[in-house]
Residue frames as qw, qx, qy, qz and C-alpha x, y, z in Angstrom:
[[0.188, 0.128, 0.293, -0.929, 12.39, 6.08, 11.84],
 [0.042, 0.492, 0.854, 0.161, 8.63, 5.56, 11.78],
 [0.143, 0.098, 0.074, -0.982, 6.34, 8.45, 10.91],
 [0.008, -0.437, -0.898, -0.046, 2.58, 8.26, 11.19],
 [0.259, -0.260, -0.127, -0.922, -0.70, 10.14, 11.12],
 [0.233, -0.341, -0.890, 0.193, -3.52, 9.75, 13.62],
 [0.345, -0.631, -0.225, -0.657, -6.67, 11.16, 15.18],
 [0.452, -0.270, -0.686, 0.502, -6.85, 11.85, 18.90],
 [0.089, -0.517, -0.442, 0.728, -9.22, 14.03, 20.87],
 [0.396, 0.798, 0.417, -0.180, -11.05, 15.11, 17.73],
 [0.135, 0.882, -0.309, -0.331, -7.92, 16.43, 15.99],
 [0.904, 0.387, -0.075, 0.167, -5.50, 15.20, 13.33],
 [0.407, -0.793, 0.413, 0.186, -1.82, 14.78, 14.13],
 [0.836, 0.450, -0.272, 0.158, 1.38, 13.68, 12.44],
 [0.343, -0.800, 0.472, -0.141, 4.53, 12.59, 14.18],
 [0.335, 0.444, -0.830, 0.036, 6.95, 9.82, 15.00],
 [0.915, -0.283, -0.083, -0.273, 6.36, 6.34, 16.40],
 [0.435, -0.643, 0.629, -0.034, 8.81, 4.53, 18.66],
 [0.270, 0.416, -0.826, -0.269, 10.79, 1.63, 17.23],
 [0.110, 0.079, 0.971, -0.198, 8.63, -0.86, 19.14],
 [0.206, -0.358, -0.644, -0.644, 5.45, 0.68, 17.72],
 [0.344, -0.519, -0.737, 0.263, 4.00, 1.43, 21.15],
 [0.165, -0.717, -0.277, 0.618, 4.32, 5.21, 21.56],
 [0.407, 0.640, 0.371, 0.536, 3.66, 8.17, 19.27],
 [0.300, -0.491, -0.158, 0.803, 4.98, 11.71, 19.57],
 [0.353, 0.844, 0.397, 0.068, 2.99, 14.50, 17.87],
 [0.491, -0.117, 0.154, 0.849, 5.06, 17.07, 15.99],
 [0.143, 0.698, 0.182, -0.677, 4.37, 20.70, 15.07],
 [0.323, 0.184, 0.685, 0.627, 3.18, 20.50, 11.48],
 [0.211, 0.182, -0.044, -0.959, 1.20, 23.14, 9.59],
 [0.672, 0.136, -0.301, -0.662, -1.10, 20.72, 7.77],
 [0.353, -0.199, 0.886, -0.226, -1.85, 17.55, 9.71],
 [0.769, 0.351, 0.258, -0.468, -4.77, 16.74, 7.40],
 [0.704, 0.575, -0.396, -0.133, -2.24, 15.60, 4.79],
 [0.965, -0.237, -0.040, 0.105, -0.63, 13.29, 7.32],
 [0.708, -0.452, 0.231, 0.490, 3.10, 12.83, 6.98],
 [0.601, 0.683, 0.208, 0.359, 3.49, 14.75, 3.70],
 [0.030, -0.960, 0.177, -0.215, 5.03, 17.77, 5.40],
 [0.673, -0.590, 0.434, 0.101, 7.43, 15.59, 7.41],
 [0.833, 0.228, 0.368, 0.345, 8.58, 13.81, 4.25],
 [0.413, 0.829, 0.076, 0.369, 9.25, 17.13, 2.51],
 [0.307, -0.904, 0.276, -0.113, 11.13, 18.58, 5.50],
 [0.779, -0.387, 0.455, 0.191, 13.35, 15.53, 5.87],
 [0.762, 0.431, 0.312, 0.370, 14.11, 15.36, 2.15],
 [0.245, 0.893, -0.018, 0.377, 15.09, 19.04, 2.17],
 [0.600, 0.153, -0.481, 0.621, 17.41, 18.46, 5.13],
 [0.247, -0.630, 0.077, -0.733, 15.36, 20.59, 7.53],
 [0.137, 0.056, -0.869, 0.473, 14.94, 17.87, 10.12],
 [0.273, -0.561, -0.777, -0.084, 11.84, 17.16, 12.15],
 [0.199, -0.663, 0.002, -0.722, 9.83, 19.98, 13.76],
 [0.067, -0.261, 0.733, -0.625, 9.58, 20.11, 17.55],
 [0.157, -0.353, -0.918, 0.085, 7.10, 18.05, 19.50],
 [0.275, -0.394, -0.168, -0.861, 3.66, 19.58, 19.96],
 [0.746, -0.432, 0.050, -0.504, 2.60, 17.46, 22.90],
 [0.484, -0.472, 0.720, -0.159, 3.46, 14.50, 25.11],
 [0.213, 0.175, -0.925, -0.262, 4.08, 10.96, 23.92],
 [0.730, -0.025, 0.196, -0.655, 0.93, 8.87, 23.73],
 [0.503, -0.080, 0.860, 0.037, 0.30, 5.13, 23.61],
 [0.202, 0.117, -0.673, -0.702, -0.46, 4.06, 20.06],
 [0.109, -0.331, -0.937, 0.007, -3.23, 1.86, 21.46],
 [0.041, 0.613, 0.505, -0.606, -5.10, 5.03, 22.50],
 [0.125, 0.468, -0.284, -0.827, -4.95, 6.59, 19.03],
 [0.743, 0.506, 0.411, -0.153, -6.95, 6.11, 15.86],
 [0.404, -0.325, 0.542, 0.661, -4.26, 5.60, 13.24],
 [0.577, 0.710, 0.052, -0.400, -4.89, 7.15, 9.84],
 [0.840, 0.398, 0.107, 0.353, -3.14, 6.27, 6.62],
 [0.530, -0.431, 0.054, 0.728, 0.31, 7.92, 6.76],
 [0.000, 0.101, -0.360, -0.927, -0.69, 9.71, 3.55],
 [0.342, 0.412, 0.743, -0.401, -4.46, 9.94, 4.03],
 [0.549, 0.768, 0.279, -0.175, -5.03, 11.88, 0.82],
 [0.611, -0.125, 0.396, 0.674, -2.09, 11.52, -1.58],
 [0.137, 0.662, -0.048, -0.735, -1.68, 14.56, -3.78],
 [0.430, 0.410, -0.578, -0.560, -1.59, 12.43, -6.93],
 [0.937, 0.039, -0.181, -0.298, -2.80, 9.05, -8.11],
 [0.640, -0.476, 0.601, 0.059, -0.95, 6.07, -6.66],
 [0.498, 0.522, -0.627, -0.294, 1.27, 4.26, -9.18],
 [0.794, -0.197, 0.514, -0.258, 0.72, 0.50, -9.07],
 [0.188, 0.449, -0.820, -0.301, 2.37, -2.53, -10.60],
 [0.888, 0.032, 0.117, -0.444, 0.49, -5.60, -11.78],
 [0.984, 0.165, -0.056, 0.032, 1.65, -9.23, -11.99],
 [0.204, 0.833, -0.461, 0.229, 5.02, -8.44, -10.47],
 [0.509, -0.458, 0.713, -0.154, 5.71, -11.63, -8.48],
 [0.269, 0.267, -0.860, -0.343, 6.68, -14.78, -10.33],
 [0.079, 0.181, 0.946, -0.256, 4.39, -16.85, -8.10],
 [0.370, 0.526, 0.392, -0.658, 1.42, -14.55, -8.75],
 [0.398, 0.486, -0.469, -0.621, 2.01, -14.53, -12.50],
 [0.139, 0.121, -0.973, -0.138, 2.10, -18.33, -12.43],
 [0.206, 0.320, 0.831, -0.407, -1.19, -18.67, -10.54],
 [0.426, 0.624, 0.205, -0.622, -2.95, -16.47, -13.11],
 [0.060, -0.335, 0.746, 0.573, -1.50, -18.22, -16.15],
 [0.007, 0.297, 0.911, 0.285, -4.83, -19.98, -16.76],
 [0.081, 0.622, 0.535, -0.565, -7.07, -17.06, -15.73],
 [0.400, 0.839, 0.364, 0.059, -8.76, -14.39, -17.84],
 [0.061, -0.946, 0.248, 0.199, -5.55, -12.37, -17.43],
 [0.843, -0.127, 0.405, 0.331, -3.35, -15.01, -19.08],
 [0.599, 0.596, 0.247, 0.474, -2.78, -12.78, -22.12],
 [0.008, -0.920, 0.074, -0.384, -1.59, -9.90, -19.96],
 [0.818, -0.520, 0.046, 0.241, 1.29, -11.46, -18.05],
 [0.033, 0.894, -0.410, -0.177, 4.76, -9.86, -18.10],
 [0.941, 0.266, -0.108, 0.176, 7.32, -11.75, -20.13],
 [0.714, -0.389, 0.094, 0.575, 11.02, -11.98, -19.42],
 [0.375, -0.104, 0.242, 0.889, 12.69, -8.67, -20.35],
 [0.012, 0.679, 0.548, 0.488, 9.28, -7.05, -21.06],
 [0.053, -0.427, 0.185, -0.883, 8.01, -3.84, -19.46],
 [0.030, 0.204, 0.801, -0.562, 6.18, -3.82, -16.11],
 [0.149, -0.624, -0.658, -0.394, 2.37, -3.57, -16.13],
 [0.143, -0.111, -0.369, 0.912, 1.39, -0.23, -14.61],
 [0.190, -0.678, -0.578, -0.412, -1.92, 1.34, -13.61],
 [0.021, 0.294, -0.363, 0.884, -3.12, 3.93, -11.09],
 [0.287, -0.586, -0.743, 0.148, -5.48, 4.14, -8.13],
 [0.052, -0.774, -0.151, -0.613, -7.25, 7.40, -7.32],
 [0.111, 0.340, -0.572, 0.739, -6.30, 9.20, -4.08],
 [0.616, -0.288, 0.121, -0.723, -9.83, 8.66, -2.73],
 [0.837, -0.023, -0.540, -0.088, -9.12, 4.95, -2.46],
 [0.391, 0.269, -0.664, 0.577, -6.87, 5.49, 0.56],
 [0.644, -0.658, -0.121, -0.372, -8.16, 4.68, 4.06],
 [0.261, -0.710, 0.580, -0.303, -6.46, 3.94, 7.35],
 [0.226, 0.328, -0.916, 0.035, -4.86, 0.71, 8.55],
 [0.068, 0.195, 0.921, -0.329, -7.96, -0.37, 10.51],
 [0.422, 0.272, 0.059, -0.863, -10.75, 1.46, 8.66],
 [0.682, 0.307, 0.646, -0.149, -13.59, -0.48, 6.99],
 [0.043, -0.165, 0.659, 0.733, -13.52, -1.12, 3.26],
 [0.576, 0.344, 0.295, -0.680, -16.86, -0.56, 1.54],
 [0.339, 0.130, 0.872, 0.327, -18.12, -3.35, -0.70],
 [0.178, 0.130, -0.233, -0.947, -20.05, -1.70, -3.56],
 [0.662, 0.270, 0.455, -0.531, -22.89, -4.23, -3.89],
 [0.622, 0.133, 0.733, 0.239, -23.69, -6.81, -6.57],
 [0.475, 0.824, 0.304, -0.060, -25.03, -4.22, -9.01],
 [0.109, 0.919, -0.360, -0.119, -21.49, -2.79, -9.27],
 [0.379, 0.500, -0.778, 0.044, -19.19, -5.77, -8.61],
 [0.917, -0.298, -0.008, -0.264, -19.52, -9.31, -7.27],
 [0.916, 0.119, -0.175, 0.342, -15.80, -10.18, -7.38],
 [0.130, -0.920, 0.275, -0.245, -13.89, -8.19, -4.77],
 [0.905, 0.054, -0.260, 0.334, -10.36, -9.44, -4.07],
 [0.466, -0.850, 0.164, 0.183, -7.41, -8.54, -1.83],
 [0.759, 0.478, -0.200, 0.393, -3.75, -7.96, -2.71],
 [0.632, -0.705, 0.012, 0.322, -1.03, -7.69, -0.03],
 [0.621, 0.637, 0.014, 0.457, 1.61, -5.21, -1.18],
 [0.521, -0.432, -0.057, 0.734, 4.73, -3.32, -0.18],
 [0.288, 0.912, 0.236, 0.173, 4.46, 0.34, -1.17],
 [0.588, 0.008, -0.029, 0.809, 7.47, 2.56, -1.87],
 [0.045, -0.944, -0.254, 0.203, 7.26, 6.21, -0.78],
 [0.600, 0.519, 0.037, 0.608, 9.30, 8.55, -2.96],
 [0.439, -0.693, -0.166, 0.548, 11.52, 11.12, -1.26],
 [0.219, -0.456, 0.314, 0.804, 13.82, 12.97, -3.63],
 [0.578, 0.688, 0.111, -0.425, 12.28, 14.56, -6.70],
 [0.309, -0.377, 0.722, 0.491, 13.49, 13.08, -9.97],
 [0.751, 0.541, 0.078, -0.370, 12.77, 12.44, -13.64],
 [0.770, 0.511, -0.382, 0.032, 14.43, 9.87, -15.91],
 [0.507, -0.664, 0.523, -0.168, 15.98, 8.30, -12.82],
 [0.518, 0.408, -0.746, -0.086, 18.53, 5.63, -13.63],
 [0.883, -0.282, -0.360, -0.105, 18.20, 2.21, -12.06],
 [0.666, 0.104, -0.450, 0.586, 21.63, 2.63, -10.46],
 [0.061, 0.196, -0.325, 0.923, 20.49, 5.78, -8.59],
 [0.467, -0.461, -0.518, -0.549, 16.88, 4.78, -7.98],
 [0.617, -0.465, -0.587, 0.242, 17.24, 3.78, -4.32],
 [0.281, -0.036, -0.224, 0.932, 18.54, 7.27, -3.54],
 [0.288, -0.248, -0.234, -0.895, 15.00, 8.49, -4.29],
 [0.587, -0.417, -0.682, -0.127, 13.26, 6.14, -1.83],
 [0.264, -0.589, 0.312, -0.697, 12.09, 7.81, 1.35],
 [0.338, -0.195, 0.813, -0.432, 10.57, 4.73, 2.93],
 [0.309, -0.098, -0.886, -0.333, 7.96, 1.99, 2.83],
 [0.511, -0.052, 0.447, -0.732, 4.45, 1.22, 4.01],
 [0.236, 0.165, 0.957, 0.035, 1.82, -1.52, 3.65],
 [0.478, 0.196, -0.096, -0.851, -1.15, -1.34, 1.27],
 [0.492, 0.255, 0.830, -0.061, -4.01, -3.61, 0.29],
 [0.166, 0.216, -0.482, -0.833, -4.63, -3.14, -3.43],
 [0.490, 0.333, 0.716, -0.369, -8.31, -4.11, -3.22],
 [0.083, 0.208, -0.655, -0.721, -9.62, -5.04, -6.67],
 [0.705, 0.339, 0.357, -0.511, -12.97, -5.56, -8.40],
 [0.399, -0.186, 0.794, 0.420, -11.97, -8.37, -10.78],
 [0.433, 0.567, 0.690, 0.118, -15.13, -8.37, -12.90],
 [0.161, 0.949, 0.083, -0.256, -14.77, -4.62, -13.48],
 [0.290, -0.590, 0.589, 0.470, -11.14, -5.12, -14.51],
 [0.419, 0.128, 0.830, 0.346, -12.22, -7.65, -17.12],
 [0.328, 0.764, 0.542, -0.124, -15.24, -5.66, -18.27],
 [0.154, 0.958, -0.039, -0.241, -13.24, -2.56, -19.18],
 [0.870, 0.325, -0.008, 0.371, -10.02, -4.31, -20.32],
 [0.285, 0.565, -0.358, 0.686, -8.04, -1.90, -18.16],
 [0.561, -0.257, -0.699, 0.361, -7.55, -1.72, -14.46],
 [0.063, 0.218, -0.286, 0.931, -7.99, 1.80, -13.10],
 [0.564, -0.347, -0.147, -0.735, -11.77, 1.64, -12.58],
 [0.856, -0.245, -0.444, -0.099, -11.71, -1.80, -10.96],
 [0.634, -0.036, -0.455, 0.624, -8.91, -0.68, -8.64],
 [0.138, 0.233, -0.129, 0.954, -10.21, 2.78, -7.75],
 [0.445, -0.666, -0.523, -0.293, -13.46, 2.37, -5.82],
 [0.254, -0.735, 0.279, -0.563, -13.61, 4.53, -2.71],
 [0.675, -0.552, 0.424, -0.243, -11.80, 2.89, 0.26],
 [0.975, 0.217, -0.039, 0.011, -10.02, 0.34, -2.00],
 [0.617, 0.473, -0.420, 0.468, -6.52, 1.11, -0.69],
 [0.681, -0.730, -0.041, 0.027, -6.02, 0.58, 3.04],
 [0.542, 0.592, -0.340, 0.490, -2.58, 1.93, 4.00],
 [0.420, -0.789, 0.285, -0.346, -0.38, 1.93, 7.07],
 [0.372, -0.786, -0.460, 0.181, 0.23, 1.55, 9.88],
 [0.186, -0.890, 0.151, 0.389, 3.06, 4.06, 9.30],
 [0.663, 0.693, -0.253, 0.122, 6.02, 4.75, 7.01],
 [0.786, -0.469, 0.211, 0.342, 9.36, 3.16, 7.88],
 [0.200, 0.887, -0.317, -0.269, 12.29, 5.09, 6.45],
 [0.853, 0.444, -0.273, 0.008, 14.69, 3.46, 4.01],
 [0.150, 0.633, -0.673, 0.352, 17.61, 3.57, 6.44],
 [0.505, -0.266, 0.683, -0.455, 15.78, 0.99, 8.59],
 [0.769, 0.234, 0.570, -0.172, 14.39, -1.34, 5.92],
 [0.013, 0.330, -0.700, -0.633, 15.50, -2.68, 2.56],
 [0.710, 0.294, 0.244, -0.592, 12.29, -3.25, 0.64],
 [0.566, 0.469, -0.605, -0.305, 14.14, -5.44, -1.83],
 [0.475, 0.095, -0.860, 0.158, 14.38, -8.21, 0.76],
 [0.325, -0.110, 0.573, -0.744, 11.42, -8.51, 3.09],
 [0.003, -0.221, -0.974, -0.051, 8.48, -10.84, 3.69],
 [0.419, -0.046, -0.096, -0.902, 4.86, -10.08, 2.72],
 [0.061, -0.197, -0.975, 0.083, 1.99, -12.08, 4.25],
 [0.429, -0.138, -0.089, -0.888, -1.78, -11.85, 4.17],
 [0.038, 0.157, 0.952, -0.261, -4.50, -13.61, 6.18],
 [0.409, -0.379, -0.461, -0.690, -8.21, -13.87, 5.48],
 [0.107, 0.051, 0.743, -0.658, -10.21, -13.44, 8.69],
 [0.153, -0.357, -0.790, -0.474, -13.61, -14.89, 7.79],
 [0.426, -0.414, -0.039, -0.804, -16.90, -13.32, 8.78],
 [0.837, -0.397, -0.259, -0.273, -18.21, -14.66, 12.06],
 [0.386, -0.770, 0.470, -0.192, -14.84, -14.79, 13.79],
 [0.994, 0.078, -0.024, 0.078, -13.30, -17.94, 12.33],
 [0.695, -0.452, 0.267, 0.492, -9.62, -18.72, 12.47],
 [0.232, 0.818, -0.305, -0.428, -7.45, -16.51, 10.21],
 [0.902, 0.211, 0.328, 0.184, -6.29, -18.39, 7.11],
 [0.283, -0.584, 0.426, 0.631, -2.87, -17.58, 5.66],
 [0.700, 0.643, 0.296, -0.098, -3.50, -16.80, 1.99],
 [0.541, 0.785, -0.174, 0.246, -0.33, -15.01, 0.88],
 [0.672, -0.643, 0.260, 0.259, 3.28, -15.51, 1.92],
 [0.757, 0.542, 0.070, 0.358, 6.04, -14.22, -0.32],
 [0.534, -0.502, 0.076, 0.676, 9.35, -12.40, -0.42],
 [0.295, 0.891, -0.026, -0.345, 10.03, -9.21, -2.33],
 [0.274, -0.474, 0.723, 0.421, 13.04, -11.09, -3.74],
 [0.474, 0.301, 0.816, 0.138, 10.45, -12.85, -5.94],
 [0.329, 0.773, 0.121, -0.529, 9.58, -9.65, -7.82],
 [0.742, 0.458, 0.353, 0.340, 9.89, -9.87, -11.59],
 [0.311, 0.698, -0.017, 0.644, 10.80, -6.17, -11.75],
 [0.543, -0.344, -0.485, 0.593, 12.65, -5.00, -8.65],
 [0.127, -0.861, -0.326, 0.368, 12.21, -1.64, -6.93],
 [0.228, -0.518, 0.316, 0.762, 15.03, 0.17, -8.82],
 [0.162, 0.177, 0.760, 0.604, 13.56, -1.00, -12.14],
 [0.013, -0.741, -0.671, -0.013, 10.09, 0.17, -11.13],
 [0.168, -0.803, -0.104, 0.562, 11.38, 3.64, -10.17],
 [0.232, -0.273, 0.550, 0.754, 13.35, 3.89, -13.40],
 [0.108, 0.397, 0.806, 0.425, 10.25, 2.92, -15.38],
 [0.079, -0.808, -0.565, 0.149, 7.79, 5.19, -13.55],
 [0.209, -0.766, 0.018, 0.608, 10.12, 8.20, -13.90],
 [0.435, 0.110, 0.576, 0.683, 10.63, 7.95, -17.67],
 [0.029, 0.420, 0.398, 0.815, 9.48, 11.38, -18.83],
 [0.491, -0.720, -0.374, -0.317, 7.52, 11.84, -15.58],
 [0.089, 0.520, -0.519, 0.673, 8.74, 13.76, -12.54],
 [0.638, -0.422, -0.637, 0.098, 8.34, 11.80, -9.33],
 [0.133, -0.690, 0.160, -0.693, 7.67, 13.98, -6.29],
 [0.037, 0.171, -0.800, 0.574, 8.08, 13.59, -2.51],
 [0.506, 0.107, 0.542, -0.663, 5.16, 11.58, -1.16],
 [0.673, 0.273, -0.457, -0.513, 4.43, 9.74, -4.41],
 [0.691, -0.208, 0.642, -0.259, 3.41, 6.13, -3.76],
 [0.523, 0.356, -0.687, -0.357, 4.41, 3.10, -5.85],
 [0.823, -0.175, 0.432, -0.325, 2.61, -0.15, -4.94],
 [0.015, 0.579, -0.766, -0.278, 4.94, -2.93, -6.05],
 [0.649, 0.109, -0.655, -0.371, 2.62, -5.89, -6.72],
 [0.731, -0.363, 0.341, -0.466, 1.36, -8.89, -4.77],
 [0.113, -0.299, 0.946, 0.051, 2.53, -12.46, -4.13],
 [0.420, -0.146, -0.800, -0.402, 0.45, -15.52, -5.03],
 [0.137, -0.277, -0.848, 0.430, -2.62, -16.49, -3.04],
 [0.305, 0.070, 0.017, -0.949, -5.21, -13.93, -4.18],
 [0.601, 0.226, 0.600, -0.477, -8.84, -15.03, -4.22],
 [0.659, 0.578, -0.187, -0.443, -8.93, -15.01, -8.01],
 [0.304, 0.528, -0.788, -0.085, -6.10, -17.54, -8.14],
 [0.423, -0.120, 0.830, -0.344, -7.93, -20.15, -6.04],
 [0.392, 0.022, -0.748, -0.535, -9.92, -22.99, -7.60],
 [0.245, 0.757, 0.432, 0.425, -12.72, -22.07, -7.58],
 [0.178, 0.431, -0.164, 0.869, -12.09, -18.34, -7.05],
 [0.392, -0.609, -0.627, 0.288, -13.12, -17.04, -3.63],
 [0.093, 0.624, 0.100, 0.769, -14.29, -13.45, -3.28],
 [0.093, 0.021, -0.565, 0.819, -14.51, -11.28, -0.18],
 [0.305, -0.594, -0.698, -0.261, -17.86, -11.28, 1.61],
 [0.279, -0.732, 0.062, -0.618, -19.46, -8.78, 4.00],
 [0.769, -0.605, 0.127, -0.161, -17.94, -9.27, 7.44],
 [0.894, 0.114, -0.075, 0.426, -14.66, -10.71, 6.18],
 [0.190, -0.935, 0.238, 0.180, -11.46, -8.97, 7.22],
 [0.854, 0.378, -0.131, 0.333, -8.02, -9.12, 5.69],
 [0.503, -0.810, 0.208, 0.218, -4.75, -8.71, 7.59],
 [0.728, 0.582, -0.170, 0.320, -1.46, -7.87, 5.89],
 [0.577, -0.760, 0.203, 0.220, 1.91, -7.91, 7.64],
 [0.674, 0.638, -0.233, 0.290, 5.28, -6.96, 6.16],
 [0.787, -0.340, -0.182, 0.482, 8.45, -7.71, 8.11],
 [0.445, -0.019, -0.024, 0.895, 10.14, -4.55, 9.27],
 [0.158, -0.353, -0.206, -0.899, 7.00, -2.41, 8.96],
 [0.320, 0.066, 0.649, -0.687, 3.99, -3.88, 10.76],
 [0.102, 0.331, 0.923, 0.166, 0.41, -4.88, 10.03],
 [0.387, 0.027, -0.031, -0.921, -2.89, -3.51, 8.81],
 [0.068, 0.268, 0.961, -0.016, -6.27, -5.22, 9.14],
 [0.321, 0.109, -0.084, -0.937, -9.49, -4.05, 7.51],
 [0.387, 0.314, 0.836, -0.231, -13.04, -5.38, 7.61],
 [0.051, -0.097, -0.616, -0.780, -15.21, -5.42, 4.48],
 [0.225, 0.446, 0.651, -0.572, -18.71, -3.98, 4.86],
 [0.296, 0.600, 0.650, 0.361, -21.57, -3.39, 2.45],
 [0.129, 0.117, 0.054, 0.983, -21.75, 0.21, 1.30]]
């Protein structure tokens, strides 16, 4: 099942999307401003989907929003979680902060205000704030069942589904503060979408993540990232076990699972996003998002 949030005719809607991604059916939800949150909670509680509130519409006629346009809590995010990405940063300023074998995952958060839709612009803050804006193609896990101290063996029972995020990052701000939340949490720094695919249709432990830079001026897209979630250092069950230690995970919580190699920081020399650039991310079994970067 695919569930999504969108604008149409000046109103917000939440509903289902057909398996081919071409048609959307609006459903009767009380609070469409929070996107699919109500649908997630209903399905987890066994209530089923509410009835349709209107006719099916072509997705091409809609303005897709993030499936969770304003998460109720900070997004949980994992750093340096692909072996290829850790290797490309082994000589960078982050070389002293790479996960070792059998060590704990690196975790940080992004504020809810970072989230924008799958085709919305991302605002570049200007040189006085940051000159080193980078992209990160990521699979995000959406939590379904509530849980605390979840064991690795039961972790997948708590997964509702998956979506695509771009963990946009201000690298110089990360370095400046020696922690990551500020450099990861600028407004609009987490494009999300195009919808959530439920866990019965996709195994996030084995899918392909790709990202293309679409340069300003309309040049040919350049494949920058191409990895498999099998390359994760800490797999999804381990991440859920870690994030739930002493902390209750709730329906609609988002865990961004890290990025493959190919980020701008890992190139020689590093290459940062410029005004007019766009970045496209596609994950097999989910779909694609593409966002243009514009000066604030």
